[in-house]
N, C-alpha and C positions, 0 to 999 in steps of 0.2 A: 504494500500500500504506500502511495506517495506521501511523504511528510513535508508539508509546505513551510514548516518552522525551521529557521536557521538555528541548528543546535550548537553552532559555535558561539552564538550570542545568548540564546535562551536554553540554559541547562541548569540542573541543580548544582549548588556549590559543592566543591570537593573538599572534604575534611572539615567543613564548617556547618555540619548538621546540628540542628537545635533539638535536643532530646524533648520528646513530648509534643513537638511541632511537626507533624507529618507534611511531606511535600504533597501538594494537591495536583492531581491529574484532572484535566478537563477534556471531555469529548463533547463538542458542540456542533450544531447543525441539524439538518433533517436526516434522520436515519431511515433510509428507504429499504435497507437490507439488514437482516439480523446479524450478519457477520461483523458489522462495524462495532456495535456495542459489545458483542461477544469477544472480539479481539481486544477491546479495551479491558474487559474483565479478565481475560487471559493474561494480559500484560500486568495488571494489578496483582494477580495471583502469583506470577513469577517474581515480581519485586518483593512481595511479602515473604516468599520462601527464602529470599536472600537476606532476611532479617533487616529489611529496610522499612521505614515508616512512610506509608503513602495512603492517600485517600483518593477516591475516584468520584467525580460528579459527571453525570450524563445530562446534558442540557439540550433542549431542542425536541422536535417532534419525532416520536417513535412510530413509524408508519409502514412497516413491512407487512402489516395486516390492516385491514380496514378498521379494526377495533383497537384504538390506541391503548385502552386499558388492558387488553389481551397482550399487547406488545410489552407494556411495562411489567406485567406479571411474568411474562416469559423470561425477560432479562433478569428480573429479581430472583426467579426460581433457579436460573442458570448460575447466578452469583451466590447462591446459598450453599457454599461449600463449607 
């Protein structure tokens, strides 16, 4: 997946982590396909396994199904590991 963010400029600080202050990940936009939020949850799971402190916020419309409530429940169920 293409990342339009310049990670040379925008990246977590190295060695300057604040205990108890997790780095926030943001997935924003219209999510027309389940794989986008699924990949964000997979990324969060990977980072948490590395003993890193992160949170994930998914903002925007979840619309890979006509019922947005269904989509929100589907991603919440997927993230309930």
